[in-house]
N, C-alpha and C positions, 0 to 999 in steps of 0.2 A: 805765743803761737796759738792759732785757733785749734779747737779740737777737730780731729779728722774722723770721718766715718770709717768704720771697719771695712765695709764693702759697698760698692756702688755698681750700677750697670749702665754701660753706655750703649744706647740703641742706635745703630747705624741705619740710615735710610737712603736719602739721595745725597750722600756725602761719603762715598766709598774710597777713602784715602786715609793714610796714617798721619800725614803732615798738615799743619795749619788747619786744625779741626777744632772748632769752638767748643763743642760739647765734650769731646774727649779731653781737651785741655782743662776745662773746668772740673770734670770728673776726677782727673789725675791730681789736680791741686787739692781736692776736697776729700780724698779717700786714700786709705792705705792699700786697697786692692780693688782695681777696676776690672770688672768682667765686661766682655764685649759680645754683642749679639746682632744678628741680622735675621729678618723674617722674610721669606718668600711668601708674601701675603696673598692668601687665596681670595680675600675680598676683592683684590685687584686682578689677580691672575685668572680667576674664573670668568671675568668679563671679556677676556681675550678670545676671539673666535679662531685665530690662526695659531695652530699648535707648533708652527715653526716661526716663531716671532723673534726677529733679530734683537729686539730690545731685551727680551728675557735672556738670550744667550750673552748679550753684551754685559748685562748685570751679573750673570752667573760667572763670567770670566773675571769681572772686576772684583766680585766677592772672593773668588778663589785666590786672586793675587793679594787682596787685603788680608785674608786669613793666613797666607804664607808669610806675609810681612810681620804679622803679630806673632806668629810662631817663631820667627827668627829672634824675637825679643822675649822668648820664654812664655808667651801667653798663647791664646788662640781666639778664634771667632766662632761662637756657637751659631750655627746656621739652622734655623728652624723653618718649618713649612706648615702653614695653617693660617688662621685668622689672627692678625697681630692684636686686635682688640682683646682677644682671649689669651693669646700666648704670652704677651709681655707681662701682664699682671701675674700670670701663673708662674712664669719663669723667675720673675723678681722675687716672688714669695718662696719658691723652691731654693733659690740661692741664699735667701735671707739678707738681701741688701737693704740698706737704709734709704737709697734714693735711685731714681732712674734719670739719666741725662740724655738729651737728644737735641737735634737742631730743628728749628722751626720750619714748617711748611705752610704755605699760604693758600693752598687750594681748599675749597669748601669741604670736600670729602676728607681730606687729611686733618683739617681743623676739628671736624666732628669726631674722627677716630681718636685724635690725641686727647680731646676732652673726655671721651669715654674711658680711655686708658688711665688718665690722671685721676678720674673719679674712683675707679676701682683700686688704684694704688693707695689713694688717701684712705679709703675704707680699711685697708690693711696696714695703715700706719707707715706707708712708704711715700717719700716725697717725689715730686715730678718737677724737673727743671728743664726748660727749653731755652735755646739761644739762637740769636741771629747768626747765620753762617753762609747762606747761599746768595746773599745780596750784600751790597755795600751799605745801602740805606733801605730800611724796611718801613712798612706800615705808615706811621705818621711822623717819621723822622724828617721828611722834606715836605713842608706845607707852604701854601702861599701866604701872602701878608695878612689874610683874614683868618688864618689858621685852618684852612680847608685844603683838601687834596687838590692838586693841580689837575686841570682838564685839558691842558695843552702841553705838548712835549717840550718845546723850546724854553719856556719859562722854568719848567721843572728841571731841565738840563742845566740851565744857568744857576739855579739854586743848588742843585746837586754839586756842581763844580765849585761853587763858593763855599760849600760846607766841607768838602773833602779836605783831608789833611793826613799827616803821617799816622795819626791815631787810628783812623778808619781803614787805612790801607795796610797796616802792619800785620805780620803773620802771628798766629798763636804758636809759641815755641814749644810744641808738644814734645819734641825730641828730648828736651831737658828732663822730662818727668816720666819717661817710659818705664823707669824702674818701679813705678806704682801700678803697673799692669799686674793682674792676678796671675801668679805662676801656676799654670795648670797644663796638663797634657793636651796634645792636639785632639780636637774633636772631629768626628766624621762630618762630611758635607754631602748632602743628597746630590746625586747625579742629575743632569738635566732631564733625563727620561723619567726619573723618579718624581720630578715636579710635573710631569705630564706634557713635556715639551721636547721637540726634536732639535738637533743641530741645524743651523742655517748655513748660509754661504758667506759668513763673516770672514772665514779664513781665505776663501777664494777671492773675496773683495779686498783682501789684505788690509783689513780695518785694524788699526792699532787700538788695543783695548786695555783697560785697567789703568792704574797709576803710571805704569811705564809707558803705555801707549800715549797717554796725555802728555807726558814729559817729552816724548819724541816729537809729537806734533807741535808742541809749543816751541821746542828748540828750532825746528824747521821754520816756523812762522816768524820767529824773531829775526831771521835773516831776510825776510821778505816784507816786513811791516812798513818799511819806508815807502813802498809803492802801493800799499793797501788802498789808499783813496783813489788811485787811478785804475787798479786792476780788479777791484772787488765786483764790478758790475758785469764782467765778461765771463760767462760760464765756461768757455773753452780755455781760459787762462787759469793757472794756479794762483789765484789772487786772494782767496779767503783763508781763514785760519783752520777750518775743519775741526774746531774744538767744541762745537755746540753739543754733541752727545756727552762729552766729558764734563762740560758745565752742567748739563742736565742731571747727570748721575753723580756729580761731585768727585770725579777722579782727579780733578785739579781744583784748586781754590780760586774763587772769583777775586780774592784779594791779590793773589799772585799775578793774575792777568791785569787787573786794574792798576796795580802798583807799577808793573813794567810799562804800561802805556803812559802812565802819569810821568814817570821819570825819563822815559825814552824821548818823548817830545817829537815834534815834527808833524806834518800834515797827515801822514799815514797813521801814526799812533793816535792822534787826536780824533781822526775819523773812526778808528776802531773803538776807542774809549766811548765815543758817542753811541755806538752799537751796544756796548755793555750797559750804558745808561738806559737805553730803550728797554733792556731786559729788566732792570730795576723798576722802571716806569710801569711796565705791564704787571709785574708782581704787586706793586702798590695799588694799581687800579683794581686788580682782582680781589685784593683784601678789602678795599673800601666798597667795591661794587660787585659782590658775588653774583648778582642777578645777570651779569653779562654772559654767564655760562650758557644760559638758555634764551636770553633776550638781547635785543639791540641796546647798545649803550645809550643811543638816542631813541627814546621810546616811540617817537612818531614813525620810525622806520620798522617797527614791528608790524605796521600796517601795509608794508610793501606787498604787492600782488605778484609774487613769484610764479613763473610758469611751471617750474619743476617737472620738466619732461624727462622721464626715466631713461628713455632711449638715448637722448643727448647726454645725459649724465653718465651713462655707461660708456659712451664713446669718449667722453672727457677722461674718465678714469683709466681707460685703456690706452690713451694717447692716440686716438683716431678721430681727431676733430677736423683734419684737413688744414690746420694751421701749423706749420712745421715747428716753430719754437715752442708752442704750447704742447705739441705731441712729444717733442724731445724731452721737455721738462717732466711730463707725466711718466714717460718711460724710464727716465733716470730714477724717479722716485720708486717706481715699481721694481726696478731691477736692483737698486742699491740701498734703498731706505734713506737716501739723501736727495735734497733738491736745493740747488743754488738759490740764494736769497732773492736775487733779482727775478728769477724764474718763478718763485713762490708768488710774487706780486703779479706777474704776467698771467700765470695760470689761474690765480684766484680772481683777477679782474675779468678774464675771459669767461669763467664759469658764471660769475654774478652779473656782469654787465653785457656780455654778448649772448649768453644762453639764458639769462634771467632765472638762474637756479639759486635757491636759498643758500646763503653763505654757510649755514649750519650743515648742509649736506657735504660741502667741500671740507669744512673743518673736521667733520667726523672721518672723512676718508683720509685726510692727512694724519689724524690721530691714530688711525690703524697702521699707517705705512711708515711714518717718519721715525727714524732711529732716535732723533733728538726731540721727539714730541714732548712738549711742555704746555700744559693747559693755558697758562697766562700768556705766553708768547704766541701760541697758535691761535687762540681766541683773539688776541689783540691784532695780530697780523691779518686775519680774515676779516675782522670788522673794519680794519683800516682799508683794505682793498675794496670791500663792499660799500664803503662810505656810511656805514651804520655806527661806527665806533667813535672812540675818543680821539680827537685830533686826527680824523681820518682824511683820506683822499676826498676832496670835494666831489659830490655825486655827479656834477656836470663835467668833471674831468675823467675821461674814459681812455684807458690805454688802447692804442691801435696795435693789435698783435703783429701786423706786418711791419709797421714802423719800428716797433720794439725789436723785432727779429733782425732787421737790417742794421739797427744801431748797435746792438749788443752781441750779435754773432755775425758780423759783416761778411766773413768768408765762409760761413756755414760749417765751421769745424765741429762745433758742438752738435748741430743738427744732424750732420752726416754720421756722427758717432752713434747716436741713438735712434735715428730714423734711416736705416740702411737703404730703404726703398729709394731715397733721394740722392744716393751717392753719385749717380751719373747726371743728376739734374744740373744744368748750367747755372752759374752763379746768379745771372740776372733774373732767373725765374725761381730761384731756390726759396725765397721768402713768400712767394705767392705762386706755387707751381700750377695752379689751375689756369694761369694765363699762358702757359706753355702751348704753342700752336699744336693742334692735333696731329699734324704730320710729323712733328718732332717727337711727340709723345710715342707714336708708333715705332719710330726709329730707335728711341732710347729704351723702349720696353717699360715706359712709365705712363700708362694710360690712367688719367685721373678718373677715379670712380671704380677702377679695377685694381690697379697696382698700388695706388695711394688714394686715400679718401678724398672726395670732393668736400669743400668747406661745408660744415654743418649749417652755417648761417652766413649771410652777407654782413660784414661788420658795419658798413654804413647804414644799412636798414636797421640792424639790431641796435645801433647807437641811438637812433631816433626813438625807437620804442622804449628803450631803457630810460632815456631822459624824460619821456612822458610818464613812465611808471614812477620815477622818483619825484617828479613835480607834483603828481597827485598826492603822494604820501606826505611830502614836505608841506603842502598847503593845507593838509589836515582834513 
């Protein structure tokens, strides 16, 4: 039997759960006493401008539930507030642990943080071990025939599917080893206001949070997954899983979800699994190509001559573009921190292709507002929509916001929910209300330009200008 460390430290980050947790499993297997820690990292929090940030409250609630679960097992979660770069080495030394365990993160900032922490730990004679946990396949586990990272999704997906098996999908049996948690008294946890943040409207939004919230949402989605492929594109329908914030912060394991989709089978499950594979794909791309954080994946498109009209950008942010589906999407984001995936594509296409505003402006706005914000997925999605990214929408294919509106919200249920100005608008005019005859506008109290904005741009005219802009950049 191998020698066990006396004490180790498991550092929780974007993996706020007690089950199927790679780092915790390995720490418990290697130690007689595992201490657990989470850091509200001021290096991240200080960058947030909104002191009522839904993500911070979501994390705080998840941490509170994780701490309670550990305390039910006679342990606790030490919750610290400060710079993780400094606090983790200091806390590890204070405890006298032999090693720190955590799960890997693939964002450039996180990689730099972990390298700095590992170096300080090594200088103190403490080992640093990190593990794959938030994806099924990471970094260079899925490569093309030449041993290079894939640049197109479908071949990557095919290789991913070929490589998957029970080994990669199985859960880490953490529950068997919980006796190895350090038996210590419950530790205090800073209140949200002590972190410098205020409560948000998560309770009013009835957002299921923490491990229990993730389990509730997953249980519900399992009853609907068979129709996912048909329902997922319609924002007025309860068609998607709503699990993305829980995947982002690890209140549920990616292996749990991928394993269910794999064994459930059927068109709905296959389509959902494909979406989970996109998530792995974008994490892989970010690790291999960290330059995409600030630059186009396709370098020639860094030369695009964006117009970057600040007034039009502000109208887009506020959901006042005059295009109902775009406006409904943006208002949903602002009011709830969520935006339906189809609408993310529509809103991003409108910003970049109709308004000719730099995709990085939109990416930053989503980063501020999305509860499920993830750098790899957000960057990948925006570069896809802007046609600057890996395996992106071809630049000569431009979403028509009116056509998209009629196709994916045909009865206007979603639009009317978030754009109440249009509640009385007849169906035949709803997707392009500016064509409503002036006499009817007066009768309905829906005067375009007064009660609801006139279109910021004419889509047909904007399309021609955008094609010319891309053609210039593409020809170099």
